[in-house]
N, C-alpha and C positions, 0 to 999 in steps of 0.2 A: 353139543357145541355151546360154549359159553358166549353170551352176548350181553353188552352192556349198552344201556340207552341213557342219554342225558338231553334234557331240554336246554335249549339255548334261547333264553328269554330276551325280548327286545327291551329297550329302555327309552324312556322320554327324559329330557331336561325340563324340570319344572322352573328352575331359574338358571341363568347363565351370565355371568359378569366376566369380561375380559379385563384383567388388571394391568396388562403391559406386556411387552416382548421380553423374553429371556435371552441370555447370551447364547444359548443352544439352538435358538431359531424358533423354539416353541413359544406359546403365550402362557402366562400366569393366568389360571382361571379360578373362578369360584362358582361352583354350580351344585344345585340339588338335582340328584338323579332318582328316578323311580323305575323299577322293573315293572313290566306289564305282561299280561297273559299271552299275547302273541309270541309264538316260539317256533324255531327251527328245531329239527330232530337230528341229533347226532347218535349213531349206533356204531360201536366197536365190536369186531369179532374176528375170530380166526377163520381163515379161508381153506386151510389144508392145502395151499399153494404157497410156493416161495414168493417172497416180495412183501412190500408195505404198499397198499393201494388206497387212494381216495376216490370215492364215487359220489358224485353229486347229481341232482336232477337238473342243474344248469350247466351246459357244456362250456361256458365262458370262464367258469371259476377254476383257479389254479389246482393242479393235481398234487399228489402225495409228496413229490419232491420239493414243492413250494409251500407246504403246510408249516408255516413258521411256529405255530403253537406246538405241534408234535416235535419238531426239531428242537424248540426251546426246552420242552419237557426232557428230551433224551439228553441234551447237554447238561441240564440241571441234576438229573438223577442217575446218569450213566446207564440207564436201561438200554437194552437193545432188542430189537424185534425183527423177525424174518418172515413171520406169517401173520399178517395183521391187515384188515380192511376197516377203514372208517367210511361210513356212508353218511351222507348229509342230505336231508330233506329240507329246501328252503321255503319258509312261509314269510319271513321278514323280508321286505323289499330291499334290494341291493342299493346302496348309496343314497339312502333315505334319512340318514342322520339318527337311526334308531339302534345303532350298534349291531346290525346284522352279522358282519364279519367278527367283530370283537366278541360277541356272545357265542358265535360258533367256536372261536378260539378258546374261550373260557370253558365251553362245554367239553372240548377236546382235552384240555388240562385236567378237568375234574374226572373225565372218563378214564384217561390213562393213569391217573392216580389210583382209581379204584381198580382198573384191569391188572395193574402190577402190584396191588396192595402195598403202595409205598407208605401210606399213612400220613401224608403231608397235610397239614392243616390248610383251610381255606386262605389264611393270610399268606402261608408258604407259597401256594399256588398263585396268589395275587402278585407276590414278588416275581415269580417266574414270568407272569403275564405282562409285567412292565416292559420287558423287552420286545413283546409281540405287538403291543399297541396301547395307546393311551387310555382307552375305555375298557381294556381287558381286565385289569385289576377290579374295577367296579363290577363288571359282568361275572367274574368268578363269585364274588360275595352276593350280588343280586338282592339287595335290600333297599330301603330308602336310605340315601347317604349324601353327605356333604363331601364333595370332591374338589380338592384343591391342587395347586402346582399345575402339572399339565393333565391331571386327573388321577395321579397315583396316590395322593395323600387322601385317605378316606376316613370319614368319621360316620359310623352308623347313626342314624336318626330314628326317632320313633316311627313306626309304620303309619302310613297314610290311613284315614278312615276308609271303609269300603266305599268306593266310588268308581265312576266310569270315566276314562279319560279318552 
């Protein structure tokens, strides 16, 4: 049975400037983001049973029918599945501003891309991630980056020197 595992790495904002409100209700931002080693684990596998399921170690997280990253991937690629389980082990605190949900969504996008051998680039996956959440495009790339707009305009920066945050 094939299993794909993806790390979903937390991020920290090294800088955050709010530049003004946009007509769409979001704020224009300029921020430098950095991925850190704290990570959730996303595992994708076949179950041998009919249906798409999402299993997490936190009962209050949404189930498979609410997994907007998987649904966005399906819409963007036309992939279908009937025998798939995504398991999520949470280590990143929920609602802590460290992109716990966004990194999980990004890991789902990367994992499904590998699962179905779609060959989409990280930039392509980041574009799909824009409809999932503002931090998802960054979390797909997972580098040191300048994020602008609502977070979707990304410029990779040189990596930080080895340090503890």
